[in-house]
All heavy atoms as TSV, in Angstrom:
chain	resi	resn	atom	element	x	y	z
A	1	VAL	N	N	37.073	-123.428	60.461
A	1	VAL	CA	C	36.431	-123.014	59.213
A	1	VAL	C	C	37.480	-122.416	58.307
A	1	VAL	O	O	38.247	-121.564	58.713
A	1	VAL	CB	C	35.324	-121.983	59.482
A	1	VAL	CG1	C	34.729	-121.498	58.201
A	1	VAL	CG2	C	34.276	-122.586	60.389
A	2	ILE	N	N	37.506	-122.860	57.077
A	2	ILE	CA	C	38.467	-122.361	56.107
A	2	ILE	C	C	37.794	-121.284	55.283
A	2	ILE	O	O	36.778	-121.515	54.629
A	2	ILE	CB	C	38.976	-123.498	55.205
A	2	ILE	CG1	C	39.690	-124.537	56.073
A	2	ILE	CG2	C	39.875	-122.960	54.113
A	2	ILE	CD1	C	40.088	-125.767	55.324
A	3	THR	N	N	38.363	-120.061	55.326
A	3	THR	CA	C	37.748	-118.944	54.615
A	3	THR	C	C	38.637	-118.387	53.522
A	3	THR	O	O	38.185	-117.585	52.724
A	3	THR	CB	C	37.416	-117.811	55.601
A	3	THR	OG1	O	38.614	-117.429	56.279
A	3	THR	CG2	C	36.377	-118.266	56.619
A	4	ASP	N	N	39.908	-118.753	53.465
A	4	ASP	CA	C	40.837	-118.230	52.465
A	4	ASP	C	C	40.793	-119.071	51.198
A	4	ASP	O	O	40.558	-120.272	51.233
A	4	ASP	CB	C	42.273	-118.224	53.008
A	4	ASP	CG	C	42.429	-117.297	54.195
A	4	ASP	OD1	O	41.677	-116.321	54.260
A	4	ASP	OD2	O	43.292	-117.578	55.038
A	5	GLU	N	N	41.068	-118.406	50.065
A	5	GLU	CA	C	41.202	-119.140	48.819
A	5	GLU	C	C	42.551	-119.835	48.803
A	5	GLU	O	O	43.491	-119.401	49.442
A	5	GLU	CB	C	41.094	-118.180	47.644
A	5	GLU	CG	C	39.734	-117.560	47.503
A	5	GLU	CD	C	39.651	-116.659	46.290
A	5	GLU	OE1	O	40.515	-116.738	45.418
A	5	GLU	OE2	O	38.696	-115.873	46.234
A	6	GLY	N	N	42.634	-120.908	48.047
A	6	GLY	CA	C	43.901	-121.619	47.971
A	6	GLY	C	C	43.706	-123.001	47.416
A	6	GLY	O	O	42.700	-123.318	46.790
A	7	THR	N	N	44.666	-123.874	47.673
A	7	THR	CA	C	44.637	-125.245	47.190
A	7	THR	C	C	44.136	-126.154	48.301
A	7	THR	O	O	44.557	-126.022	49.451
A	7	THR	CB	C	46.046	-125.679	46.761
A	7	THR	OG1	O	46.528	-124.750	45.793
A	7	THR	CG2	C	46.035	-127.065	46.168
A	8	TYR	N	N	43.271	-127.093	47.945
A	8	TYR	CA	C	42.695	-128.003	48.924
A	8	TYR	C	C	42.906	-129.438	48.487
A	8	TYR	O	O	42.901	-129.741	47.303
A	8	TYR	CB	C	41.186	-127.754	49.073
A	8	TYR	CG	C	40.861	-126.368	49.554
A	8	TYR	CD1	C	40.565	-125.359	48.657
A	8	TYR	CD2	C	40.861	-126.077	50.903
A	8	TYR	CE1	C	40.276	-124.082	49.098
A	8	TYR	CE2	C	40.574	-124.806	51.354
A	8	TYR	CZ	C	40.274	-123.809	50.441
A	8	TYR	OH	O	39.996	-122.566	50.881
A	9	ASP	N	N	43.065	-130.320	49.452
A	9	ASP	CA	C	43.164	-131.749	49.218
A	9	ASP	C	C	42.113	-132.397	50.108
A	9	ASP	O	O	42.180	-132.272	51.337
A	9	ASP	CB	C	44.575	-132.238	49.566
A	9	ASP	CG	C	44.817	-133.653	49.126
A	9	ASP	OD1	O	44.071	-134.137	48.246
A	9	ASP	OD2	O	45.753	-134.268	49.655
A	10	ILE	N	N	41.132	-133.061	49.503
A	10	ILE	CA	C	40.006	-133.617	50.254
A	10	ILE	C	C	39.991	-135.140	50.096
A	10	ILE	O	O	40.064	-135.654	48.985
A	10	ILE	CB	C	38.675	-133.032	49.753
A	10	ILE	CG1	C	38.665	-131.517	49.895
A	10	ILE	CG2	C	37.508	-133.637	50.528
A	10	ILE	CD1	C	37.473	-130.858	49.246
A	11	HIS	N	N	39.893	-135.854	51.221
A	11	HIS	CA	C	39.749	-137.304	51.235
A	11	HIS	C	C	38.467	-137.629	51.996
A	11	HIS	O	O	38.310	-137.218	53.143
A	11	HIS	CB	C	40.944	-137.966	51.925
A	11	HIS	CG	C	42.243	-137.646	51.264
A	11	HIS	ND1	N	42.666	-138.280	50.123
A	11	HIS	CD2	C	43.200	-136.747	51.571
A	11	HIS	CE1	C	43.825	-137.796	49.755
A	11	HIS	NE2	N	44.180	-136.859	50.625
A	12	THR	N	N	37.561	-138.366	51.348
A	12	THR	CA	C	36.257	-138.661	51.939
A	12	THR	C	C	35.969	-140.153	51.871
A	12	THR	O	O	36.235	-140.801	50.869
A	12	THR	CB	C	35.138	-137.900	51.198
A	12	THR	OG1	O	35.414	-136.498	51.236
A	12	THR	CG2	C	33.787	-138.150	51.844
A	13	VAL	N	N	35.371	-140.667	52.955
A	13	VAL	CA	C	34.914	-142.053	53.020
A	13	VAL	C	C	33.404	-142.018	53.253
A	13	VAL	O	O	32.928	-141.323	54.152
A	13	VAL	CB	C	35.602	-142.817	54.168
A	13	VAL	CG1	C	35.029	-144.207	54.308
A	13	VAL	CG2	C	37.092	-142.867	53.958
A	14	HIS	N	N	32.669	-142.744	52.401
A	14	HIS	CA	C	31.217	-142.838	52.522
A	14	HIS	C	C	30.843	-144.262	52.919
A	14	HIS	O	O	31.484	-145.215	52.495
A	14	HIS	CB	C	30.536	-142.552	51.175
A	14	HIS	CG	C	30.764	-141.178	50.661
A	14	HIS	ND1	N	29.949	-140.133	50.963
A	14	HIS	CD2	C	31.718	-140.677	49.847
A	14	HIS	CE1	C	30.385	-139.053	50.356
A	14	HIS	NE2	N	31.470	-139.356	49.675
A	15	ALA	N	N	29.767	-144.382	53.678
A	15	ALA	CA	C	29.225	-145.702	54.009
A	15	ALA	C	C	27.707	-145.602	54.008
A	15	ALA	O	O	27.145	-144.566	54.379
A	15	ALA	CB	C	29.715	-146.153	55.380
A	16	SER	N	N	27.047	-146.665	53.575
A	16	SER	CA	C	25.580	-146.672	53.585
A	16	SER	C	C	25.075	-148.084	53.854
A	16	SER	O	O	25.779	-149.069	53.623
A	16	SER	CB	C	25.024	-146.151	52.261
A	16	SER	OG	O	25.420	-146.976	51.207
A	17	TYR	N	N	23.846	-148.133	54.328
A	17	TYR	CA	C	23.240	-149.410	54.663
A	17	TYR	C	C	21.742	-149.325	54.416
A	17	TYR	O	O	21.101	-148.333	54.773
A	17	TYR	CB	C	23.523	-149.765	56.136
A	17	TYR	CG	C	23.040	-151.134	56.527
A	17	TYR	CD1	C	23.727	-152.271	56.118
A	17	TYR	CD2	C	21.893	-151.296	57.289
A	17	TYR	CE1	C	23.282	-153.536	56.466
A	17	TYR	CE2	C	21.449	-152.551	57.646
A	17	TYR	CZ	C	22.145	-153.667	57.228
A	17	TYR	OH	O	21.705	-154.911	57.568
A	18	LEU	N	N	21.169	-150.357	53.831
A	18	LEU	CA	C	19.740	-150.436	53.547
A	18	LEU	C	C	19.078	-151.394	54.514
A	18	LEU	O	O	19.544	-152.533	54.686
A	18	LEU	CB	C	19.517	-150.917	52.111
A	18	LEU	CG	C	18.111	-151.388	51.748
A	18	LEU	CD1	C	17.111	-150.239	51.825
A	18	LEU	CD2	C	18.112	-152.012	50.371
A	19	ILE	N	N	18.009	-150.962	55.151
A	19	ILE	CA	C	17.167	-151.834	55.969
A	19	ILE	C	C	15.864	-152.007	55.192
A	19	ILE	O	O	15.029	-151.102	55.159
A	19	ILE	CB	C	16.892	-151.223	57.362
A	19	ILE	CG1	C	18.204	-150.951	58.087
A	19	ILE	CG2	C	15.998	-152.153	58.170
A	19	ILE	CD1	C	18.051	-150.190	59.387
A	20	PRO	N	N	15.696	-153.146	54.511
A	20	PRO	CA	C	14.516	-153.330	53.662
A	20	PRO	C	C	13.296	-153.841	54.431
A	20	PRO	O	O	13.424	-154.454	55.497
A	20	PRO	CB	C	14.989	-154.379	52.655
A	20	PRO	CG	C	15.977	-155.194	53.409
A	20	PRO	CD	C	16.642	-154.231	54.363
A	21	ASN	N	N	12.139	-153.577	53.869
A	21	ASN	CA	C	10.869	-154.141	54.348
A	21	ASN	C	C	10.641	-153.918	55.842
A	21	ASN	O	O	10.396	-154.853	56.604
A	21	ASN	CB	C	10.784	-155.630	54.012
A	21	ASN	CG	C	10.969	-155.885	52.535
A	21	ASN	OD1	O	10.569	-155.080	51.706
A	21	ASN	ND2	N	11.603	-156.990	52.206
A	22	VAL	N	N	10.729	-152.663	56.253
A	22	VAL	CA	C	10.537	-152.318	57.665
A	22	VAL	C	C	9.098	-152.657	58.056
A	22	VAL	O	O	8.160	-152.379	57.308
A	22	VAL	CB	C	10.836	-150.822	57.894
A	22	VAL	CG1	C	10.545	-150.430	59.328
A	22	VAL	CG2	C	12.277	-150.524	57.540
A	23	MET	N	N	8.930	-153.242	59.207
A	23	MET	CA	C	7.626	-153.671	59.728
A	23	MET	C	C	6.901	-154.594	58.741
A	23	MET	O	O	5.682	-154.537	58.600
A	23	MET	CB	C	6.757	-152.462	60.086
A	23	MET	CG	C	7.344	-151.613	61.191
A	23	MET	SD	S	6.304	-150.265	61.729
A	23	MET	CE	C	6.343	-149.189	60.313
A	24	ASP	N	N	7.671	-155.424	58.034
A	24	ASP	CA	C	7.145	-156.374	57.049
A	24	ASP	C	C	6.325	-155.710	55.946
A	24	ASP	O	O	5.436	-156.317	55.368
A	24	ASP	CB	C	6.312	-157.470	57.734
A	24	ASP	CG	C	7.172	-158.402	58.557
A	24	ASP	OD1	O	8.341	-158.620	58.157
A	24	ASP	OD2	O	6.687	-158.908	59.586
A	25	MET	N	N	6.622	-154.445	55.651
A	25	MET	CA	C	5.975	-153.733	54.546
A	25	MET	C	C	6.964	-153.720	53.385
A	25	MET	O	O	8.053	-153.161	53.503
A	25	MET	CB	C	5.608	-152.312	54.967
A	25	MET	CG	C	4.620	-152.252	56.101
A	25	MET	SD	S	4.387	-150.588	56.758
A	25	MET	CE	C	3.823	-149.719	55.340
A	26	GLN	N	N	6.602	-154.313	52.255
A	26	GLN	CA	C	7.529	-154.440	51.139
A	26	GLN	C	C	7.843	-153.107	50.465
A	26	GLN	O	O	8.790	-153.012	49.708
A	26	GLN	CB	C	6.988	-155.420	50.122
A	26	GLN	CG	C	6.984	-156.836	50.636
A	26	GLN	CD	C	6.636	-157.826	49.547
A	26	GLN	OE1	O	6.371	-157.448	48.423
A	26	GLN	NE2	N	6.645	-159.096	49.899
A	27	ASN	N	N	7.075	-152.084	50.724
A	27	ASN	CA	C	7.316	-150.794	50.070
A	27	ASN	C	C	7.833	-149.731	51.044
A	27	ASN	O	O	7.737	-148.547	50.777
A	27	ASN	CB	C	6.049	-150.303	49.372
A	27	ASN	CG	C	4.857	-150.273	50.306
A	27	ASN	OD1	O	4.916	-150.766	51.412
A	27	ASN	ND2	N	3.769	-149.699	49.849
A	28	PHE	N	N	8.392	-150.130	52.175
A	28	PHE	CA	C	8.916	-149.195	53.170
A	28	PHE	C	C	10.336	-149.610	53.534
A	28	PHE	O	O	10.563	-150.673	54.108
A	28	PHE	CB	C	8.028	-149.175	54.403
A	28	PHE	CG	C	8.459	-148.202	55.466
A	28	PHE	CD1	C	8.835	-146.901	55.154
A	28	PHE	CD2	C	8.487	-148.579	56.791
A	28	PHE	CE1	C	9.232	-146.013	56.130
A	28	PHE	CE2	C	8.874	-147.696	57.780
A	28	PHE	CZ	C	9.245	-146.412	57.440
A	29	ASN	N	N	11.317	-148.758	53.192
A	29	ASN	CA	C	12.731	-149.024	53.464
A	29	ASN	C	C	13.337	-147.879	54.266
A	29	ASN	O	O	12.875	-146.745	54.190
A	29	ASN	CB	C	13.515	-149.168	52.163
A	29	ASN	CG	C	13.029	-150.316	51.321
A	29	ASN	OD1	O	12.613	-151.339	51.838
A	29	ASN	ND2	N	13.089	-150.151	50.014
A	30	ILE	N	N	14.395	-148.185	54.996
A	30	ILE	CA	C	15.175	-147.171	55.707
A	30	ILE	C	C	16.607	-147.246	55.190
A	30	ILE	O	O	17.183	-148.331	55.071
A	30	ILE	CB	C	15.151	-147.386	57.230
A	30	ILE	CG1	C	13.735	-147.191	57.770
A	30	ILE	CG2	C	16.118	-146.440	57.928
A	30	ILE	CD1	C	13.609	-147.436	59.262
A	31	TYR	N	N	17.164	-146.083	54.857
A	31	TYR	CA	C	18.544	-145.987	54.377
A	31	TYR	C	C	19.363	-145.217	55.414
A	31	TYR	O	O	18.996	-144.093	55.791
A	31	TYR	CB	C	18.603	-145.236	53.043
A	31	TYR	CG	C	17.871	-145.927	51.925
A	31	TYR	CD1	C	16.520	-145.756	51.734
A	31	TYR	CD2	C	18.558	-146.756	51.051
A	31	TYR	CE1	C	15.848	-146.385	50.704
A	31	TYR	CE2	C	17.904	-147.407	50.017
A	31	TYR	CZ	C	16.544	-147.205	49.851
A	31	TYR	OH	O	15.896	-147.830	48.830
A	32	LEU	N	N	20.465	-145.811	55.869
A	32	LEU	CA	C	21.382	-145.162	56.802
A	32	LEU	C	C	22.638	-144.780	56.033
A	32	LEU	O	O	23.150	-145.573	55.243
A	32	LEU	CB	C	21.755	-146.096	57.945
A	32	LEU	CG	C	20.610	-146.716	58.744
A	32	LEU	CD1	C	21.156	-147.713	59.745
A	32	LEU	CD2	C	19.804	-145.629	59.436
A	33	GLY	N	N	23.150	-143.576	56.253
A	33	GLY	CA	C	24.351	-143.141	55.556
A	33	GLY	C	C	25.243	-142.322	56.469
A	33	GLY	O	O	24.774	-141.671	57.402
A	34	ALA	N	N	26.546	-142.366	56.194
A	34	ALA	CA	C	27.515	-141.598	56.976
A	34	ALA	C	C	28.706	-141.258	56.095
A	34	ALA	O	O	28.970	-141.925	55.105
A	34	ALA	CB	C	27.975	-142.392	58.196
A	35	TYR	N	N	29.404	-140.180	56.462
A	35	TYR	CA	C	30.630	-139.822	55.751
A	35	TYR	C	C	31.622	-139.198	56.716
A	35	TYR	O	O	31.255	-138.671	57.768
A	35	TYR	CB	C	30.356	-138.860	54.588
A	35	TYR	CG	C	30.094	-137.435	55.021
A	35	TYR	CD1	C	31.129	-136.506	55.082
A	35	TYR	CD2	C	28.831	-137.008	55.371
A	35	TYR	CE1	C	30.907	-135.209	55.484
A	35	TYR	CE2	C	28.593	-135.711	55.769
A	35	TYR	CZ	C	29.631	-134.813	55.823
A	35	TYR	OH	O	29.405	-133.526	56.228
A	36	TYR	N	N	32.901	-139.284	56.345
A	36	TYR	CA	C	33.990	-138.665	57.100
A	36	TYR	C	C	34.970	-138.094	56.084
A	36	TYR	O	O	35.398	-138.800	55.165
A	36	TYR	CB	C	34.693	-139.687	57.998
A	36	TYR	CG	C	35.876	-139.120	58.735
A	36	TYR	CD1	C	35.701	-138.276	59.821
A	36	TYR	CD2	C	37.170	-139.409	58.340
A	36	TYR	CE1	C	36.780	-137.744	60.492
A	36	TYR	CE2	C	38.258	-138.885	59.005
A	36	TYR	CZ	C	38.054	-138.051	60.084
A	36	TYR	OH	O	39.129	-137.518	60.741
A	37	SER	N	N	35.302	-136.820	56.216
A	37	SER	CA	C	36.209	-136.160	55.283
A	37	SER	C	C	37.363	-135.511	56.025
A	37	SER	O	O	37.195	-134.982	57.123
A	37	SER	CB	C	35.487	-135.061	54.494
A	37	SER	OG	O	34.512	-135.599	53.664
A	38	ILE	N	N	38.534	-135.570	55.409
A	38	ILE	CA	C	39.706	-134.837	55.887
A	38	ILE	C	C	40.024	-133.807	54.816
A	38	ILE	O	O	40.232	-134.147	53.656
A	38	ILE	CB	C	40.908	-135.764	56.104
A	38	ILE	CG1	C	40.578	-136.807	57.165
A	38	ILE	CG2	C	42.138	-134.962	56.501
A	38	ILE	CD1	C	41.637	-137.878	57.309
A	39	LEU	N	N	40.030	-132.548	55.203
A	39	LEU	CA	C	40.267	-131.441	54.290
A	39	LEU	C	C	41.582	-130.785	54.659
A	39	LEU	O	O	41.726	-130.247	55.763
A	39	LEU	CB	C	39.117	-130.437	54.390
A	39	LEU	CG	C	39.211	-129.167	53.582
A	39	LEU	CD1	C	39.121	-129.498	52.105
A	39	LEU	CD2	C	38.102	-128.214	53.963
A	40	ASP	N	N	42.562	-130.849	53.773
A	40	ASP	CA	C	43.866	-130.206	53.971
A	40	ASP	C	C	43.977	-129.023	53.025
A	40	ASP	O	O	43.660	-129.137	51.846
A	40	ASP	CB	C	45.015	-131.179	53.699
A	40	ASP	CG	C	45.085	-132.274	54.735
A	40	ASP	OD1	O	44.824	-131.982	55.914
A	40	ASP	OD2	O	45.389	-133.414	54.359
A	41	SER	N	N	44.445	-127.897	53.546
A	41	SER	CA	C	44.602	-126.710	52.706
A	41	SER	C	C	45.976	-126.097	52.940
A	41	SER	O	O	46.680	-126.438	53.883
A	41	SER	CB	C	43.520	-125.681	53.024
A	41	SER	OG	O	43.710	-125.135	54.308
A	42	ASP	N	N	46.333	-125.174	52.070
A	42	ASP	CA	C	47.595	-124.456	52.236
A	42	ASP	C	C	47.369	-123.161	53.012
A	42	ASP	O	O	47.930	-122.133	52.699
A	42	ASP	CB	C	48.240	-124.177	50.876
A	42	ASP	CG	C	47.355	-123.306	49.994
A	42	ASP	OD1	O	46.206	-123.019	50.396
A	42	ASP	OD2	O	47.805	-122.927	48.907
A	43	GLY	N	N	46.535	-123.236	54.055
A	43	GLY	CA	C	46.166	-122.069	54.855
A	43	GLY	C	C	47.333	-121.464	55.604
A	43	GLY	O	O	48.462	-121.913	55.506
A	44	ASP	N	N	47.033	-120.439	56.388
A	44	ASP	CA	C	48.087	-119.699	57.085
A	44	ASP	C	C	48.032	-119.904	58.598
A	44	ASP	O	O	48.198	-118.970	59.354
A	44	ASP	CB	C	48.003	-118.214	56.734
A	44	ASP	CG	C	46.655	-117.602	57.089
A	44	ASP	OD1	O	45.765	-118.346	57.559
A	44	ASP	OD2	O	46.508	-116.390	56.898
A	45	ASP	N	N	47.820	-121.161	59.029
A	45	ASP	CA	C	47.877	-121.449	60.459
A	45	ASP	C	C	49.316	-121.287	60.944
A	45	ASP	O	O	50.228	-121.008	60.182
A	45	ASP	CB	C	47.403	-122.875	60.739
A	45	ASP	CG	C	45.907	-123.032	60.487
A	45	ASP	OD1	O	45.181	-122.027	60.414
A	45	ASP	OD2	O	45.484	-124.187	60.355
A	46	ASN	N	N	49.548	-121.509	62.223
A	46	ASN	CA	C	50.879	-121.332	62.801
A	46	ASN	C	C	51.928	-122.228	62.149
A	46	ASN	O	O	53.075	-121.852	61.994
A	46	ASN	CB	C	50.833	-121.620	64.308
A	46	ASN	CG	C	50.030	-120.574	65.038
A	46	ASN	OD1	O	49.857	-119.456	64.552
A	46	ASN	ND2	N	49.529	-120.933	66.208
A	47	ASN	N	N	51.540	-123.431	61.747
A	47	ASN	CA	C	52.527	-124.344	61.156
A	47	ASN	C	C	52.515	-124.306	59.632
A	47	ASN	O	O	53.170	-125.108	58.999
A	47	ASN	CB	C	52.317	-125.778	61.658
A	47	ASN	CG	C	50.942	-126.289	61.309
A	47	ASN	OD1	O	50.145	-125.604	60.682
A	47	ASN	ND2	N	50.660	-127.510	61.731
A	48	GLY	N	N	51.755	-123.420	59.020
A	48	GLY	CA	C	51.775	-123.268	57.577
A	48	GLY	C	C	50.778	-124.125	56.825
A	48	GLY	O	O	50.642	-124.004	55.631
A	49	THR	N	N	50.065	-125.014	57.531
A	49	THR	CA	C	49.054	-125.836	56.876
A	49	THR	C	C	47.756	-125.747	57.654
A	49	THR	O	O	47.746	-125.499	58.850
A	49	THR	CB	C	49.485	-127.308	56.787
A	49	THR	OG1	O	49.649	-127.811	58.117
A	49	THR	CG2	C	50.768	-127.468	56.001
A	50	GLY	N	N	46.669	-125.966	56.966
A	50	GLY	CA	C	45.370	-125.996	57.627
A	50	GLY	C	C	44.710	-127.330	57.375
A	50	GLY	O	O	44.836	-127.902	56.308
A	51	SER	N	N	44.028	-127.863	58.368
A	51	SER	CA	C	43.299	-129.113	58.177
A	51	SER	C	C	41.994	-129.022	58.954
A	51	SER	O	O	41.883	-128.317	59.947
A	51	SER	CB	C	44.117	-130.317	58.630
A	51	SER	OG	O	44.335	-130.262	60.012
A	52	ASP	N	N	41.031	-129.753	58.455
A	52	ASP	CA	C	39.711	-129.729	59.055
A	52	ASP	C	C	39.078	-131.094	58.839
A	52	ASP	O	O	39.142	-131.634	57.738
A	52	ASP	CB	C	38.879	-128.627	58.396
A	52	ASP	CG	C	37.591	-128.333	59.129
A	52	ASP	OD1	O	37.459	-128.754	60.288
A	52	ASP	OD2	O	36.722	-127.681	58.537
A	53	ASP	N	N	38.490	-131.668	59.877
A	53	ASP	CA	C	37.762	-132.929	59.762
A	53	ASP	C	C	36.276	-132.614	59.712
A	53	ASP	O	O	35.778	-131.782	60.475
A	53	ASP	CB	C	38.034	-133.836	60.958
A	53	ASP	CG	C	39.464	-134.327	61.001
A	53	ASP	OD1	O	40.167	-134.185	59.985
A	53	ASP	OD2	O	39.862	-134.843	62.051
A	54	ARG	N	N	35.577	-133.271	58.800
A	54	ARG	CA	C	34.136	-133.080	58.681
A	54	ARG	C	C	33.486	-134.456	58.647
A	54	ARG	O	O	34.010	-135.388	58.058
A	54	ARG	CB	C	33.806	-132.308	57.408
A	54	ARG	CG	C	34.410	-130.930	57.454
A	54	ARG	CD	C	34.082	-130.143	56.246
A	54	ARG	NE	N	34.770	-128.852	56.337
A	54	ARG	CZ	C	34.636	-127.892	55.482
A	54	ARG	NH1	N	33.846	-128.040	54.443
A	54	ARG	NH2	N	35.288	-126.764	55.639
A	55	TYR	N	N	32.323	-134.558	59.275
A	55	TYR	CA	C	31.623	-135.829	59.316
A	55	TYR	C	C	30.135	-135.577	59.448
A	55	TYR	O	O	29.699	-134.488	59.837
A	55	TYR	CB	C	32.124	-136.697	60.475
A	55	TYR	CG	C	32.148	-135.976	61.795
A	55	TYR	CD1	C	31.030	-135.967	62.615
A	55	TYR	CD2	C	33.281	-135.299	62.211
A	55	TYR	CE1	C	31.046	-135.292	63.823
A	55	TYR	CE2	C	33.315	-134.629	63.423
A	55	TYR	CZ	C	32.185	-134.634	64.217
A	55	TYR	OH	O	32.200	-133.963	65.398
A	56	GLY	N	N	29.357	-136.566	59.079
A	56	GLY	CA	C	27.912	-136.431	59.169
A	56	GLY	C	C	27.221	-137.764	58.949
A	56	GLY	O	O	27.829	-138.747	58.545
A	57	ALA	N	N	25.931	-137.764	59.226
A	57	ALA	CA	C	25.113	-138.960	59.060
A	57	ALA	C	C	23.699	-138.540	58.691
A	57	ALA	O	O	23.295	-137.401	58.918
A	57	ALA	CB	C	25.105	-139.776	60.347
A	58	ARG	N	N	22.978	-139.476	58.092
A	58	ARG	CA	C	21.589	-139.198	57.780
A	58	ARG	C	C	20.800	-140.496	57.779
A	58	ARG	O	O	21.342	-141.584	57.586
A	58	ARG	CB	C	21.434	-138.484	56.457
A	58	ARG	CG	C	21.620	-139.324	55.247
A	58	ARG	CD	C	21.323	-138.525	54.015
A	58	ARG	NE	N	21.451	-139.353	52.838
A	58	ARG	CZ	C	21.247	-138.933	51.628
A	58	ARG	NH1	N	20.922	-137.669	51.419
A	58	ARG	NH2	N	21.362	-139.731	50.606
A	59	VAL	N	N	19.501	-140.351	57.985
A	59	VAL	CA	C	18.559	-141.461	57.931
A	59	VAL	C	C	17.453	-141.058	56.969
A	59	VAL	O	O	16.880	-139.976	57.105
A	59	VAL	CB	C	17.958	-141.761	59.325
A	59	VAL	CG1	C	16.933	-142.874	59.243
A	59	VAL	CG2	C	19.039	-142.100	60.319
A	60	ARG	N	N	17.207	-141.905	55.980
A	60	ARG	CA	C	16.136	-141.635	55.013
A	60	ARG	C	C	15.062	-142.710	55.162
A	60	ARG	O	O	15.354	-143.898	55.134
A	60	ARG	CB	C	16.664	-141.661	53.587
A	60	ARG	CG	C	17.552	-140.496	53.276
A	60	ARG	CD	C	18.102	-140.578	51.877
A	60	ARG	NE	N	17.072	-140.838	50.883
A	60	ARG	CZ	C	17.332	-141.296	49.666
A	60	ARG	NH1	N	18.546	-141.557	49.285
A	60	ARG	NH2	N	16.339	-141.518	48.825
A	61	PHE	N	N	13.828	-142.265	55.296
A	61	PHE	CA	C	12.687	-143.175	55.335
A	61	PHE	C	C	12.023	-143.076	53.952
A	61	PHE	O	O	11.628	-141.997	53.527
A	61	PHE	CB	C	11.688	-142.740	56.410
A	61	PHE	CG	C	12.287	-142.752	57.789
A	61	PHE	CD1	C	12.890	-141.612	58.294
A	61	PHE	CD2	C	12.238	-143.893	58.563
A	61	PHE	CE1	C	13.431	-141.625	59.564
A	61	PHE	CE2	C	12.791	-143.904	59.832
A	61	PHE	CZ	C	13.389	-142.765	60.324
A	62	LYS	N	N	11.926	-144.204	53.267
A	62	LYS	CA	C	11.401	-144.179	51.906
A	62	LYS	C	C	10.214	-145.124	51.813
A	62	LYS	O	O	10.333	-146.333	52.051
A	62	LYS	CB	C	12.485	-144.589	50.920
A	62	LYS	CG	C	12.160	-144.259	49.505
A	62	LYS	CD	C	13.399	-144.333	48.665
A	62	LYS	CE	C	13.156	-143.711	47.319
A	62	LYS	NZ	N	14.376	-143.700	46.514
A	63	TYR	N	N	9.086	-144.543	51.460
A	63	TYR	CA	C	7.853	-145.315	51.288
A	63	TYR	C	C	7.378	-145.158	49.854
A	63	TYR	O	O	7.220	-144.038	49.369
A	63	TYR	CB	C	6.774	-144.839	52.271
A	63	TYR	CG	C	5.508	-145.623	52.178
A	63	TYR	CD1	C	5.407	-146.876	52.777
A	63	TYR	CD2	C	4.412	-145.134	51.486
A	63	TYR	CE1	C	4.252	-147.608	52.685
A	63	TYR	CE2	C	3.248	-145.867	51.400
A	63	TYR	CZ	C	3.170	-147.115	52.002
A	63	TYR	OH	O	2.028	-147.849	51.910
A	64	TYR	N	N	7.172	-146.260	49.161
A	64	TYR	CA	C	6.708	-146.227	47.781
A	64	TYR	C	C	5.200	-146.330	47.754
A	64	TYR	O	O	4.630	-147.289	48.251
A	64	TYR	CB	C	7.307	-147.400	46.986
A	64	TYR	CG	C	8.807	-147.358	46.898
A	64	TYR	CD1	C	9.593	-148.112	47.755
A	64	TYR	CD2	C	9.438	-146.555	45.969
A	64	TYR	CE1	C	10.958	-148.084	47.682
A	64	TYR	CE2	C	10.829	-146.499	45.890
A	64	TYR	CZ	C	11.568	-147.275	46.749
A	64	TYR	OH	O	12.923	-147.230	46.679
A	65	PHE	N	N	4.545	-145.331	47.174
A	65	PHE	CA	C	3.070	-145.346	47.075
A	65	PHE	C	C	2.618	-146.107	45.868
A	65	PHE	O	O	3.226	-146.179	44.861
A	65	PHE	CB	C	2.540	-143.908	46.989
A	65	PHE	CG	C	2.727	-143.156	48.255
A	65	PHE	CD1	C	3.803	-142.323	48.430
A	65	PHE	CD2	C	1.824	-143.295	49.285
A	65	PHE	CE1	C	3.982	-141.610	49.600
A	65	PHE	CE2	C	1.986	-142.605	50.460
A	65	PHE	CZ	C	3.070	-141.759	50.608
C-alpha cells in the first residue's frame, strides 16, 4: 500500500467481453471485465522505488425492462 505523497507512474490494461442474449432473451446481456495495473512511485523502499500491482474483475448482468 502506498501512503506517501509523491510522483506516480500508472500503466493499466483493460479488457471486456459481451455475452449477448443470455438464455435466448434479447434483453438480457452479461458483461465481463478485467483490468491489470502497474503502479510505480518514487517511494522510500529499500531500493529507492516503490511498485504495486493491482488487478480486478467484474461481472455485470444487464436486463432491459
